[in-house]
N, C-alpha and C positions, 0 to 999 in steps of 0.2 A: 191472303192472310196481309192485313195489313202493318204498317207502321208507325205507330207511332213517337210524338215527339217532346220533349215538356221542355218547356220559358225556365228558365235559369230563376225565375223568381216563382214560379210554378213546382220548381226543386226545391228552393230555402222553403214555402211556406210545407209541403207535405216534409221535410226534416222535424220540424217543428211541432210535429203533433205526436199523439201515443203512439206505441209499438201498433197499434190494437185497430186503431181507426187505420197509421197508416197503412196495412198490410190490407182492412176490408178492402178503400183505397182504389192502393193498385190493382187486388184481386180484379176489381170490377173493371180497370182501365184494360187489363189484357183481356180481360172476356171480351171489350171492344174489339179487341186487335183481333181477335178471330170470328166476331158477329157482331159486325159496327150499327148491325139494326138488331138486337133482343130483342122488345115487347113494341109492341104498337104506342102503349100505354105510356113509353120512354120521353123526358121531356129533352131537347136538345136548345138549350139556349148558345147564338152565338152574338159573340162580339158585334160592334160596328162595323172593321176590319175583316170581317169572319176568317176570321185563323184562331182565333179565341172559339174553344167548344167547350160547356157543360151542360154534361148529361147529367139528369137526374131521376131519380124511381120514385 
Protein backbone atom coordinates (compact mmCIF):
# COMPACT_ATOMS: atom_id res chain seq x y z
CA UNK A 1 0.00 0.00 0.00
CA UNK A 2 1.28 3.45 -0.91
CA UNK A 3 0.96 6.64 1.06
CA UNK A 4 -0.52 9.68 -0.63
CA UNK A 5 0.28 13.20 0.49
CA UNK A 6 -1.65 16.24 -0.63
CA UNK A 7 -0.02 19.60 -0.77
CA UNK A 8 -1.66 22.39 1.19
CA UNK A 9 -2.93 24.05 -1.99
CA UNK A 10 -4.56 20.81 -3.13
CA UNK A 11 -6.25 20.41 0.24
CA UNK A 12 -7.61 23.95 0.08
CA UNK A 13 -8.97 23.37 -3.40
CA UNK A 14 -10.61 20.11 -2.36
CA UNK A 15 -12.31 21.80 0.59
CA UNK A 16 -13.93 24.27 -1.82
CA UNK A 17 -15.70 21.48 -3.72
CA UNK A 18 -19.24 20.35 -3.13
CA UNK A 19 -19.51 17.35 -0.83
CA UNK A 20 -20.39 14.91 -3.61
CA UNK A 21 -17.43 15.94 -5.80
CA UNK A 22 -15.09 15.97 -2.81
CA UNK A 23 -16.06 12.44 -1.80
CA UNK A 24 -15.75 11.12 -5.36
CA UNK A 25 -12.21 12.51 -5.70
CA UNK A 26 -11.11 11.34 -2.26
CA UNK A 27 -12.38 7.83 -2.99
CA UNK A 28 -10.40 7.74 -6.24
CA UNK A 29 -7.25 8.96 -4.48
CA UNK A 30 -7.65 6.30 -1.80
CA UNK A 31 -8.10 3.67 -4.50
CA UNK A 32 -4.82 4.80 -6.08
CA UNK A 33 -3.06 4.22 -2.76
CA UNK A 34 -4.06 0.56 -2.94
CA UNK A 35 -3.58 0.14 -6.68
CA UNK A 36 -1.55 2.93 -8.32
CA UNK A 37 -2.13 1.54 -11.83
CA UNK A 38 -5.78 0.43 -11.83
CA UNK A 39 -6.41 0.71 -15.58
CA UNK A 40 -4.27 0.74 -18.66
CA UNK A 41 -6.24 3.67 -20.03
CA UNK A 42 -5.69 5.84 -16.95
CA UNK A 43 -3.99 9.08 -17.94
CA UNK A 44 -1.48 10.34 -15.41
CA UNK A 45 -0.19 13.87 -15.90
CA UNK A 46 3.05 14.91 -14.25
CA UNK A 47 4.20 18.39 -13.41
CA UNK A 48 7.57 19.54 -14.73
CA UNK A 49 9.22 18.81 -11.38
CA UNK A 50 7.64 15.31 -11.21
CA UNK A 51 6.22 15.93 -7.73
CA UNK A 52 2.64 16.72 -8.67
CA UNK A 53 0.52 14.14 -10.44
CA UNK A 54 -3.05 14.24 -11.71
CA UNK A 55 -4.84 11.06 -12.68
CA UNK A 56 -7.74 11.25 -15.09
CA UNK A 57 -9.97 8.42 -16.19
